[in-house]
C-alpha positions as semicolon CSV with decimal commas, in nm:
position;residue;x (nm);y (nm);z (nm)
1;M;7,765;8,718;10,732
2;P;7,858;8,767;11,100
3;Y;8,129;8,497;11,096
4;D;8,480;8,485;10,955
5;I;8,560;8,187;10,738
6;Y;8,874;8,008;10,857
7;I;9,099;7,924;10,562
8;P;9,377;7,669;10,628
9;K;9,711;7,773;10,477
10;E;9,700;7,497;10,212
11;N;9,361;7,632;10,089
12;L;9,469;7,997;10,046
13;H;9,572;7,940;9,682
14;S;9,814;8,235;9,674
15;A;9,565;8,485;9,823
16;L;9,742;8,764;10,014
17;N;9,630;8,958;10,318
18;G;9,406;9,252;10,221
19;Q;9,307;9,118;9,879
20;K;8,948;9,063;9,769
21;A;8,872;8,698;9,709
22;I;8,585;8,452;9,675
23;A;8,572;8,177;9,938
24;R;8,366;7,861;9,961
25;I;8,258;7,705;10,291
26;T;8,372;7,343;10,298
27;D;8,288;7,243;10,656
28;W;8,112;7,380;10,965
29;P;8,106;7,130;11,253
30;M;7,853;7,196;11,528
31;S;8,138;7,226;11,779
32;M;8,308;7,513;11,594
33;K;8,209;7,880;11,601
34;N;8,351;7,956;11,256
35;P;8,314;7,767;10,928
36;T;8,616;7,629;10,742
37;G;8,664;7,706;10,376
38;E;8,890;7,753;10,077
39;I;8,971;8,038;9,840
40;I;8,830;7,956;9,497
41;E;8,926;8,281;9,323
42;V;9,149;8,578;9,401
43;L;8,995;8,899;9,262
44;G;9,282;9,134;9,347
45;E;9,354;9,458;9,529
46;P;9,061;9,666;9,665
47;G;9,004;9,996;9,486
48;E;9,107;9,869;9,142
49;N;8,821;9,907;8,897
50;E;8,838;9,551;8,754
51;V;8,853;9,403;9,102
52;E;8,557;9,606;9,230
53;M;8,335;9,531;8,928
54;H;8,413;9,160;8,953
55;A;8,347;9,174;9,327
56;I;8,001;9,324;9,262
57;L;7,921;9,044;9,016
58;A;8,044;8,785;9,268
59;E;7,835;8,948;9,542
60;F;7,519;8,884;9,339
61;D;7,637;8,543;9,216
62;L;7,663;8,659;8,855
63;P;7,926;8,531;8,608
64;Y;8,172;8,762;8,435
65;R;8,314;8,526;8,173
66;F;8,209;8,232;7,958
67;E;8,352;7,883;7,993
68;E;8,573;7,778;7,700
69;E;8,323;7,519;7,572
70;V;8,053;7,789;7,547
71;E;8,286;8,023;7,355
72;N;8,384;7,733;7,124
73;A;8,018;7,652;7,055
74;A;7,959;8,013;6,950
75;A;8,277;8,030;6,741
76;V;8,165;7,755;6,498
77;I;7,835;7,930;6,408
78;S;7,834;8,080;6,062
79;G;7,661;8,412;6,024
80;K;7,644;8,393;5,644
81;T;7,298;8,405;5,488
82;T;7,220;8,139;5,229
83;R;6,976;8,131;4,936
84;N;6,765;7,898;5,146
85;D;6,750;8,155;5,427
86;I;6,634;8,425;5,186
87;K;6,380;8,198;5,010
88;R;6,199;8,120;5,337
89;R;6,181;8,479;5,456
90;R;5,997;8,798;5,373
91;D;6,249;9,031;5,209
92;F;6,286;9,384;5,352
93;R;6,632;9,456;5,213
94;E;6,506;9,734;4,985
95;V;6,286;9,902;5,249
96;P;6,437;10,201;5,437
97;T;6,553;10,051;5,768
98;F;6,765;10,180;6,058
99;T;6,859;10,126;6,423
100;I;6,865;10,380;6,709
101;D;7,068;10,288;7,016
102;P;7,281;10,443;7,293
103;E;7,619;10,573;7,176
104;D;7,811;10,300;7,361
105;A;7,586;10,011;7,247
106;K;7,757;9,710;7,090
107;D;7,452;9,488;7,032
108;F;7,172;9,615;6,808
109;D;6,878;9,380;6,847
110;D;6,599;9,595;6,702
111;A;6,553;9,794;6,380
112;L;6,262;9,989;6,232
113;S;6,150;10,013;5,870
114;I;5,880;10,231;5,716
115;H;5,729;10,297;5,375
116;R;5,407;10,442;5,236
117;M;5,159;10,181;5,105
118;E;4,943;10,223;4,795
119;S;4,643;10,268;5,025
120;G;4,808;10,574;5,178
121;N;4,867;10,391;5,507
122;W;5,210;10,326;5,654
123;E;5,380;9,988;5,677
124;V;5,606;9,986;5,983
125;G;5,834;9,691;6,047
126;V;5,972;9,617;6,394
127;H;6,263;9,386;6,310
128;I;6,418;9,185;6,592
129;A;6,739;8,980;6,569
130;D;6,650;8,615;6,501
131;V;6,865;8,482;6,785
132;T;6,686;8,148;6,816
133;Y;6,773;8,069;6,453
134;F;7,139;8,053;6,562
135;V;7,087;7,925;6,918
136;G;6,901;7,595;6,911
137;F;6,685;7,491;7,205
138;N;6,867;7,294;7,475
139;T;7,210;7,341;7,312
140;I;7,504;7,443;7,529
141;L;7,454;7,807;7,422
142;D;7,085;7,795;7,505
143;K;7,148;7,641;7,848
144;E;7,406;7,913;7,922
145;A;7,162;8,190;7,818
146;Q;6,887;8,021;8,019
147;E;7,106;8,008;8,330
148;R;7,214;8,373;8,298
149;G;6,863;8,491;8,214
150;T;6,976;8,837;8,110
151;S;7,273;9,054;8,017
152;V;7,405;9,259;8,308
153;Y;7,470;9,631;8,256
154;L;7,725;9,771;8,500
155;V;7,847;10,129;8,487
156;D;8,146;10,058;8,265
157;R;8,065;9,729;8,090
158;V;7,809;9,480;7,970
159;I;7,822;9,118;8,083
160;P;7,640;8,963;7,785
161;M;7,392;8,677;7,807
162;L;7,543;8,530;7,489
163;P;7,909;8,524;7,378
164;E;8,016;8,840;7,197
165;I;8,058;8,668;6,860
166;L;7,678;8,630;6,868
167;S;7,563;8,933;7,067
168;N;7,793;9,191;6,904
169;N;7,839;9,035;6,562
170;I;7,628;8,755;6,407
171;C;7,296;8,855;6,569
172;S;7,362;9,229;6,592
173;L;7,175;9,432;6,328
174;K;7,482;9,613;6,198
175;P;7,443;9,867;5,916
176;N;7,493;9,761;5,553
177;E;7,495;9,389;5,637
178;E;7,227;9,128;5,566
179;R;7,069;9,014;5,891
180;L;6,805;8,754;5,975
181;C;6,514;8,880;6,185
182;F;6,186;8,781;6,344
183;S;5,957;9,075;6,264
184;A;5,627;9,231;6,363
185;V;5,495;9,427;6,065
186;F;5,205;9,669;6,104
187;E;4,983;9,860;5,866
188;L;4,906;10,188;6,045
189;D;4,673;10,467;5,938
190;E;4,747;10,837;5,999
191;Q;4,608;10,806;6,354
192;A;4,850;10,517;6,426
193;M;4,561;10,267;6,444
194;V;4,664;9,912;6,353
195;I;4,474;9,814;6,035
196;S;4,653;9,480;5,990
197;E;4,955;9,296;6,125
198;W;5,193;9,017;6,027
199;F;5,446;8,819;6,230
200;G;5,721;8,609;6,073
201;K;6,081;8,557;5,966
202;T;6,247;8,826;5,754
203;I;6,578;8,938;5,610
204;I;6,683;9,304;5,636
205;V;6,971;9,541;5,569
206;S;6,998;9,834;5,807
207;D;7,079;10,151;5,610
208;R;7,206;10,349;5,907
209;R;7,303;10,310;6,271
210;F;7,184;10,617;6,466
211;T;7,269;10,708;6,822
212;Y;6,981;10,859;7,019
213;E;7,154;11,198;6,996
214;E;7,190;11,175;6,616
215;A;6,825;11,074;6,570
216;Q;6,717;11,354;6,804
217;N;6,911;11,602;6,593
218;V;6,726;11,482;6,280
219;I;6,392;11,522;6,462
220;E;6,476;11,874;6,585
221;T;6,643;12,012;6,268
222;G;6,439;11,832;6,002
223;T;6,759;11,749;5,815
224;G;6,992;11,450;5,790
225;D;6,990;11,089;5,682
226;L;6,646;10,926;5,654
227;N;6,484;11,249;5,768
228;N;6,141;11,174;5,615
229;E;6,130;10,825;5,764
230;I;6,235;10,941;6,111
231;Q;5,992;11,234;6,111
232;Q;5,702;11,008;6,011
233;L;5,787;10,741;6,267
234;N;5,825;11,010;6,534
235;R;5,481;11,151;6,451
236;L;5,321;10,806;6,473
237;A;5,510;10,729;6,795
238;Q;5,382;11,045;6,961
239;V;5,023;10,951;6,862
240;L;5,076;10,602;7,011
241;R;5,223;10,760;7,324
242;D;4,932;10,998;7,367
243;W;4,684;10,709;7,324
244;R;4,871;10,501;7,582
245;F;4,858;10,769;7,852
246;R;4,493;10,847;7,779
247;N;4,419;10,479;7,837
248;G;4,580;10,469;8,182
249;S;4,950;10,405;8,123
250;I;5,168;10,557;8,397
251;D;5,452;10,783;8,287
252;F;5,747;10,649;8,490
253;E;6,056;10,808;8,339
254;R;6,333;10,785;8,595
255;T;6,631;11,017;8,573
256;E;6,919;10,786;8,486
257;V;7,263;10,857;8,631
258;K;7,548;10,811;8,381
259;F;7,924;10,856;8,419
260;E;8,201;10,987;8,201
261;I;8,476;10,732;8,264
262;D;8,847;10,731;8,175
263;E;9,040;10,435;8,030
264;K;9,108;10,297;8,380
265;G;8,740;10,310;8,477
266;A;8,771;10,613;8,705
267;P;8,467;10,847;8,697
268;L;8,552;11,191;8,558
269;G;8,201;11,333;8,571
270;V;7,835;11,256;8,636
271;F;7,550;11,347;8,401
272;L;7,178;11,271;8,393
273;K;7,036;11,093;8,090
274;Q;6,734;11,265;7,937
275;N;6,439;11,089;7,775
276;K;6,376;11,273;7,448
277;E;6,163;11,207;7,140
278;S;6,423;10,974;6,982
279;N;6,405;10,752;7,293
280;Q;6,025;10,767;7,287
281;L;6,016;10,676;6,916
282;I;6,194;10,345;6,984
283;E;6,004;10,285;7,308
284;E;5,658;10,321;7,152
285;F;5,722;10,084;6,863
286;M;5,883;9,826;7,093
287;L;5,578;9,853;7,322
288;L;5,348;9,815;7,021
289;A;5,527;9,499;6,903
290;N;5,539;9,348;7,253
291;R;5,170;9,419;7,313
292;R;5,043;9,294;6,976
293;V;5,248;8,971;6,995
294;A;5,101;8,904;7,341
295;E;4,747;8,980;7,217
296;F;4,798;8,761;6,909
297;I;4,854;8,460;7,137
298;G;4,660;8,561;7,449
299;K;4,341;8,686;7,286
300;K;4,277;8,406;7,039
301;T;3,910;8,312;7,069
302;G;3,741;7,976;7,037
303;S;4,014;7,770;7,203
304;K;4,195;7,734;7,532
305;P;4,474;7,995;7,566
306;K;4,807;7,848;7,461
307;P;5,095;7,842;7,712
308;F;5,291;8,165;7,670
309;V;5,537;8,395;7,848
310;Y;5,384;8,723;7,962
311;R;5,540;9,027;8,124
312;I;5,297;9,101;8,407
313;H;5,261;9,384;8,656
314;D;5,016;9,352;8,944
315;R;4,804;9,628;9,098
316;P;4,979;9,835;9,366
317;D;4,944;9,744;9,732
318;Q;4,685;9,972;9,899
319;E;4,895;10,009;10,213
320;K;5,197;10,126;10,011
321;L;4,976;10,365;9,814
322;S;4,836;10,515;10,136
323;S;5,189;10,559;10,271
324;F;5,299;10,726;9,944
325;S;4,993;10,952;9,948
326;F;5,077;11,055;10,306
327;I;5,437;11,148;10,216
328;I;5,355;11,357;9,908
329;K;5,095;11,559;10,102
330;K;5,389;11,703;10,296
331;F;5,513;11,846;9,964
332;G;5,167;11,982;9,878
333;Y;5,073;11,709;9,628
334;R;4,775;11,472;9,615
335;I;4,675;11,159;9,421
336;S;4,336;10,997;9,375
337;T;4,320;10,625;9,462
338;S;3,947;10,569;9,408
339;S;3,990;10,394;9,068
340;H;4,270;10,274;8,838
341;K;4,198;10,541;8,578
342;L;4,191;10,825;8,834
343;L;4,504;10,689;9,003
344;S;4,699;10,672;8,677
345;Q;4,578;11,018;8,571
346;S;4,667;11,174;8,906
347;L;5,003;10,994;8,916
348;N;5,089;11,122;8,567
349;Q;4,985;11,472;8,673
350;L;5,203;11,442;8,984
351;L;5,505;11,320;8,788
352;K;5,458;11,612;8,549
353;E;5,429;11,866;8,832
354;V;5,750;11,754;9,006
355;Q;5,963;11,776;8,690
356;G;6,257;12,008;8,747
357;R;6,189;12,043;9,118
358;K;6,430;11,936;9,391
359;E;6,198;11,662;9,510
360;E;6,153;11,513;9,158
361;N;6,389;11,216;9,198
362;L;6,267;11,142;9,550
363;I;5,897;11,137;9,455
364;E;5,963;10,931;9,140
365;T;6,157;10,678;9,351
366;L;5,883;10,658;9,615
367;A;5,613;10,624;9,346
368;I;5,796;10,330;9,189
369;R;5,841;10,168;9,533
370;A;5,464;10,192;9,586
371;M;5,409;9,985;9,273
372;A;5,434;9,607;9,245
373;K;5,740;9,468;9,064
374;A;5,697;9,352;8,705
375;K;5,789;8,989;8,638
376;Y;5,752;8,703;8,391
377;S;5,471;8,449;8,416
378;T;5,257;8,210;8,211
379;R;4,953;8,339;8,405
380;N;4,844;8,659;8,238
381;I;4,705;8,924;8,476
382;G;4,789;9,216;8,248
383;H;5,039;9,497;8,296
384;Y;4,908;9,757;8,540
385;G;5,174;10,023;8,483
386;L;5,130;10,017;8,105
387;A;4,752;9,955;8,127
388;F;4,781;9,667;7,877
389;E;4,563;9,355;7,908
390;C;4,834;9,149;7,736
391;Y;5,204;9,225;7,729
392;T;5,522;9,027;7,666
393;H;5,890;9,080;7,587
394;F;5,963;9,005;7,221
395;T;6,208;9,281;7,125
396;S;6,541;9,202;7,300
397;P;6,641;8,836;7,253
398;I;7,013;8,921;7,246
399;R;6,998;9,032;7,610
400;R;6,688;8,865;7,766
401;Y;6,613;8,493;7,776
402;P;6,231;8,540;7,805
403;D;6,239;8,706;7,460
404;M;6,406;8,394;7,320
405;M;6,127;8,186;7,478
406;V;5,866;8,415;7,321
407;H;6,031;8,383;6,978
408;R;6,023;8,003;6,999
409;L;5,662;7,993;7,119
410;L;5,539;8,239;6,857
411;Q;5,713;8,048;6,579
412;A;5,569;7,718;6,704
413;Y;5,215;7,859;6,709
414;L;5,253;8,022;6,366
415;Q;5,347;7,675;6,234
416;Q;5,058;7,507;6,423
417;E;5,303;7,317;6,643
418;D;5,293;7,235;7,014
419;S;5,503;7,424;7,264
420;F;5,672;7,350;7,595
421;G;5,462;7,234;7,888
422;E;5,325;7,515;8,105
423;K;5,507;7,393;8,419
424;K;5,846;7,409;8,243
425;L;5,766;7,757;8,109
426;E;5,659;7,884;8,452
427;D;5,982;7,755;8,610
428;L;6,182;7,939;8,341
429;C;5,975;8,255;8,400
430;K;6,046;8,243;8,772
431;H;6,419;8,191;8,716
432;S;6,433;8,474;8,459
433;S;6,256;8,711;8,702
434;E;6,506;8,621;8,976
435;M;6,806;8,677;8,747
436;E;6,663;9,009;8,630
437;R;6,635;9,120;8,995
438;K;6,998;9,022;9,060
439;A;7,114;9,208;8,748
440;I;6,927;9,525;8,854
441;D;7,076;9,506;9,205
442;A;7,426;9,458;9,062
443;E;7,380;9,756;8,829
444;R;7,269;9,973;9,122
445;A;7,567;9,857;9,329
446;S;7,803;9,955;9,045
447;V;7,639;10,298;9,016
448;K;7,664;10,343;9,393
449;Y;8,032;10,246;9,385
450;K;8,108;10,495;9,107
451;Q;7,917;10,770;9,288
452;V;8,123;10,710;9,601
453;E;8,444;10,692;9,394
454;F;8,350;11,019;9,221
455;L;8,322;11,191;9,561
456;S;8,638;11,031;9,705
457;D;8,860;11,328;9,609
458;K;8,602;11,589;9,709
459;I;8,644;11,590;10,088
460;G;8,547;11,937;10,212
461;H;8,338;12,020;9,903
462;R;7,996;12,165;9,977
463;Y;7,671;12,083;9,797
464;E;7,299;12,144;9,815
465;G;7,086;11,834;9,863
466;I;6,753;11,694;9,971
467;I;6,673;11,450;10,253
468;S;6,612;11,115;10,082
469;G;6,578;10,896;10,392
470;V;6,576;10,902;10,772
471;A;6,683;10,628;11,014
472;D;6,783;10,575;11,377
473;W;7,147;10,620;11,276
474;G;7,115;10,939;11,071
475;I;6,983;11,134;10,775
476;Y;7,038;11,029;10,412
477;V;7,088;11,320;10,173
478;E;7,082;11,309;9,792
479;I;7,305;11,574;9,638
480;N;7,112;11,773;9,375
481;E;7,404;11,825;9,139
482;N;7,508;11,463;9,085
483;K;7,238;11,248;9,255
484;C;7,502;11,089;9,482
485;E;7,375;10,996;9,828
486;G;7,548;11,024;10,165
487;L;7,468;10,995;10,534
488;I;7,477;11,256;10,809
489;P;7,545;11,027;11,110
490;I;7,313;11,092;11,404
491;R;7,622;11,150;11,624
492;E;7,701;11,461;11,418
493;L;7,371;11,621;11,524
494;D;7,508;11,723;11,863
495;D;7,274;12,015;11,937
496;D;6,998;11,785;12,069
497;F;6,891;11,423;12,115
498;Y;6,704;11,328;11,798
499;E;6,433;11,061;11,775
500;L;6,297;10,887;11,467
501;D;5,927;10,917;11,381
502;E;5,876;10,645;11,117
503;G;5,516;10,743;11,046
504;D;5,614;11,104;10,977
505;Y;5,937;11,015;10,790
506;S;6,129;11,256;11,013
507;I;6,365;11,286;11,307
508;T;6,286;11,546;11,576
509;G;6,496;11,701;11,853
510;R;6,363;11,608;12,197
511;L;6,432;11,953;12,348
512;T;6,432;12,198;12,057
513;R;6,160;12,014;11,856
514;K;6,373;12,088;11,550
515;K;6,255;11,853;11,273
516;Y;6,434;11,705;10,970
517;Q;6,187;11,547;10,728
518;L;6,196;11,353;10,404
519;G;6,225;11,602;10,117
520;D;6,371;11,889;10,321
521;P;6,653;12,080;10,147
522;L;6,993;12,080;10,322
523;K;7,345;12,210;10,262
524;V;7,611;11,948;10,324
525;E;7,986;11,897;10,316
526;I;8,167;11,576;10,223
527;S;8,349;11,465;10,539
528;R;8,452;11,102;10,481
529;V;8,442;10,850;10,197
530;D;8,476;10,473;10,243
531;L;8,508;10,303;9,904
532;S;8,516;9,949;10,044
533;K;8,178;10,000;10,214
534;K;8,039;10,227;9,938
535;Q;7,963;10,492;10,203
536;V;7,981;10,871;10,207
537;D;7,960;11,060;10,536
538;L;7,832;11,417;10,532
539;L;7,829;11,713;10,766
540;M;7,534;11,950;10,779
541;I;7,617;12,312;10,694
542;A;7,412;12,574;10,874
543;D;7,261;12,854;10,664
544;E;7,494;13,151;10,665
């Protein structure tokens, strides 16, 4: 905002000069240049981890705590299962069941079970925490979850959609504890074809909580807890995965930047998260459950489609695709845009070819930008990126409000009941999509802040990088080693007068015709770091 907010002394509320704070505009008369306001919350001193994370949440208008009445409403919920609960549910307590989650996860909202049927087929259960059993519609807890829309995942913390007593305890599928679930149960043959399916309320006991690394070790070594179950699920998952890509699904697997952080929140190191078979195992069965739930409602014949919440993804914009095609030609790559199937095949081939190359992250980023954004809607247009005619979000009700909506709708339809009106559902879909966007932006801002903080004590260090963007004011460079991004200001290029060519994604020297183009490799040195602005300035290092 290009105006200072004038705060009268009596409205400072103990805020001190230099502190970060949240202000509210209270008045802005036409005759005054600046608005008048008041401090509503003092965050603290800049540079402190807590202050900066809270400032990021405030920037995107996201909460970082629950009001007392919300916490109190959660505190009185009993997580104990009763005989009545068990009587009304399908019992999976004796079936081998487990969860696989990131090492730092606190909420486990999905579990898998598997056993061999008498027919020789496999019964696979996708068990999802029955959050809506504990959170009634239109209660104070439901309204809070509805308003938040999603949990927010910053670099060093989770801001949960539901109070922790629910998200990390009562609803979380902890090992060796009875838990109530809403499940999608499939009979699969050896080729992972769905022979039959069942949706309904269940009770489970998870036998083991695996991290992705632990499950990956079982897959690779063939030894460890539940080895047979994990190996079989992995085999079926890889068949499902192969089928999905053959049918036009696009293989977007972004390299995820993670940080090793000390007890004060300071970044000690940067590492890149890899997508291995254990991740794919969970992903494929979650995709299967989400797709089949959506088809169960959306493909019912003989009657008007019932109002439902879909996860939709529109076709890519042709202009963006043409622009993307133009850029990748400069790297020697091509895609076919003549049909959806050829586009998805050529995109998958491209994403495979760039793996391990310097331009991998850049091309993946540009490919995603060429796509439409996925969102929630009652109007089903299918999911382009996954190549599914029907798709929804059923598998994460602890952290996504649309999944809670899907649980309620599915249960209502299973019981032959009416649901919400379509207008109300569409409004909730729109709000959930907006909150998801805010949460993603906040997560990126926290990653950016930690990247800048990580480089703050590395002034003078030299790195190899790749040009990730060009602008009138300089060249953006992504450092290969840690994926941090910085700017070479145009003023530092003092050997010529450089001009931007937007169509060519380059800047060129007017006299020397020297060109710096998107994707070019460069050697750089860290010259200045500004934590408050989340900016890193770089110097270009000439080849020696």
